[in-house]
C-alpha positions in Angstrom: 2.6 2.5 9.4 3.3 4.1 6.0 3.7 1.9 2.9 3.4 2.2 -0.9 -0.1 1.4 -2.3 0.1 -1.7 -4.4 -2.2 -3.2 -7.0 -2.3 -6.6 -5.2 -3.8 -4.9 -2.1 -7.4 -5.0 -3.2 -8.7 -4.2 0.3 -6.4 -1.1 0.4 -7.6 0.0 -3.0 -11.2 -0.2 -1.8 -10.4 1.6 1.4 -8.6 4.4 -0.7 -11.7 4.7 -2.9 -13.9 5.1 0.2 -11.5 7.8 1.5 -11.8 9.6 -1.8 -15.6 9.4 -1.6 -15.9 10.8 1.8 -13.3 13.7 1.2 -14.6 14.6 -2.3 -18.2 13.4 -2.6 -18.9 16.0 -5.5 -16.1 14.3 -7.5 -16.2 10.7 -6.5 -19.7 10.1 -5.3 -20.0 6.7 -7.1 -18.1 3.5 -6.1 -17.0 2.9 -9.7 -15.6 6.5 -10.1 -13.7 6.5 -6.8 -12.3 3.0 -7.5 -11.1 4.2 -11.0 -9.4 7.1 -9.3 -7.8 4.9 -6.7 -6.4 2.7 -9.5 -5.1 5.6 -11.4 -2.9 6.4 -8.4 -1.0 3.3 -9.2 0.3 4.4 -12.6 4.0 3.9 -13.0 5.1 7.5 -12.5 3.1 8.1 -9.4 4.4 7.9 -5.8 1.4 6.8 -3.7 1.7 6.2 0.0 -0.9 5.0 2.4 -1.0 5.2 6.2 -2.4 2.0 7.8 -3.6 1.5 11.3 -4.8 -2.0 12.4 -4.2 -3.0 8.7 -6.8 -0.5 7.5 -6.0 2.5 5.2 -6.7 5.6 7.1 -4.7 8.1 5.0 -3.3 8.5 1.5 -1.0 10.9 -0.3 0.1 10.8 -3.9 2.1 12.8 -6.4 3.2 12.6 -10.0 5.9 14.2 -12.0 4.7 17.0 -14.3 8.0 18.8 -15.4 10.2 16.0 -16.1 11.2 14.7 -12.7 11.8 18.1 -11.0 8.2 19.4 -10.5 5.6 17.0 -8.9 1.9 17.7 -8.4 0.4 16.4 -5.2 -3.0 14.9 -5.5 -4.6 13.8 -3.3 -3.9 14.0 0.4 -6.8 12.5 2.5 -6.9 11.4 6.1 -10.0 9.7 7.4 -12.1 12.1 9.6 -11.7 9.9 12.6 -7.9 10.0 12.4 -7.4 13.7 11.8 -5.3 15.9 14.1 -3.1 12.9 15.1 -0.1 13.8 12.9 -0.9 11.3 10.1 -1.1 14.0 7.4 2.3 15.4 8.5 3.9 12.0 8.4 2.4 11.2 5.0 3.7 14.5 3.6 7.1 14.0 5.1 7.4 10.5 3.5 6.1 11.8 0.2 8.7 14.6 0.1 11.4 12.2 0.9 10.3 9.7 -1.8 9.9 12.5 -4.4 13.3 14.0 -3.6 14.9 10.5 -3.9 13.5 10.4 -7.5 15.0 13.8 -8.4 12.1 16.0 -7.4 12.9 19.6 -6.6 9.5 21.0 -5.9 6.1 19.7 -5.0 3.1 21.9 -5.9 -0.7 21.5 -5.3 -3.9 23.2 -6.0 -6.2 23.6 -2.9 -9.7 24.6 -4.2 -11.9 27.1 -2.4 -15.2 25.9 -3.9 -17.1 26.2 -0.6 -16.2 29.8 0.4 -13.7 28.8 3.2 -11.2 31.6 2.7 -11.1 35.3 2.2 -10.1 34.7 -1.5 -13.6 33.5 -2.3 -16.6 35.8 -2.9 -14.2 38.5 -4.3 -13.0 39.3 -7.8 -9.4 38.0 -7.8 -8.8 39.7 -11.2 -8.7 42.9 -9.2 -5.8 43.5 -6.7 -4.9 39.7 -7.0 -1.7 39.8 -5.0 -3.2 42.1 -2.2 -5.9 39.5 -1.6 -3.4 36.6 -1.5 -1.2 38.5 0.9 -4.1 39.1 3.3 -5.7 35.6 3.0 -7.7 34.5 6.0 -9.0 31.1 6.8 -12.7 31.4 7.4 -13.7 27.8 7.9 -10.9 25.2 8.4 -9.6 25.4 4.8 -6.6 23.1 4.3 -4.2 25.9 3.0 -3.2 26.5 6.6 -2.1 22.9 7.0 0.1 23.1 4.0 1.6 26.4 5.3 2.5 24.6 8.5 4.2 22.0 6.3 6.3 24.7 4.6 4.3 25.3 1.5 3.7 28.8 0.2 0.9 30.3 -1.8 2.4 30.9 -5.3 -0.7 31.9 -7.1 -4.4 31.5 -7.7 -6.7 30.8 -10.6 -9.7 33.0 -10.1 -13.1 31.5 -10.8 -11.5 28.0 -11.5 -14.4 26.3 -9.7 -17.1 28.8 -10.6 -17.6 32.5 -10.0 -15.6 33.7 -7.0 -14.4 30.1 -6.3 -10.6 30.1 -6.8 -8.0 27.3 -6.9 -5.1 28.3 -4.6 -1.7 27.1 -5.8 1.0 26.2 -3.2 4.4 24.9 -3.6 7.5 23.9 -1.6 11.1 23.3 -2.6 12.1 19.9 -1.1 15.8 20.0 -1.7 18.5 22.3 -0.6 19.5 24.9 -3.3 22.4 27.1 -3.4 21.8 30.7 -4.2 25.4 31.4 -5.1 25.6 33.1 -8.5 28.4 31.9 -10.7 
């Protein structure tokens, strides 16, 4: 079941903190840090949804407006390792896109880091032939960019060396509303 994350759901917040720790141990290795991040996802402008199974949080997705209400940054999307490949991430993304669109959102964008050399964009100098490298990207080790591609997101750029030498951040985006291309 998908629902909004709420401050009053202390167990849910703790479960979100644990999900963040397991998915991003290099960022949220300490209980206090991950709980602070979980609480920050409840700020007024965020849309934060959780997927619960047997009343336990097993997935989370969140986004916040960055360009007025039209451009929203997705961060984070996490599904518990034991619940992956069951469609939970797809359901969370679809619900998030619907919620963001209902608030005036036009596009959702995200950065998906390659700090562990899991794509062909790592270990190369992306300041040389940037777009050629993007065009021929390969998934070397289950990098999440392919999940986002399946959800309709497109690679729109990279920040070379964002996470250290030859460790890029891959930017992806998706328009979530219908747009007329008629020129007036």
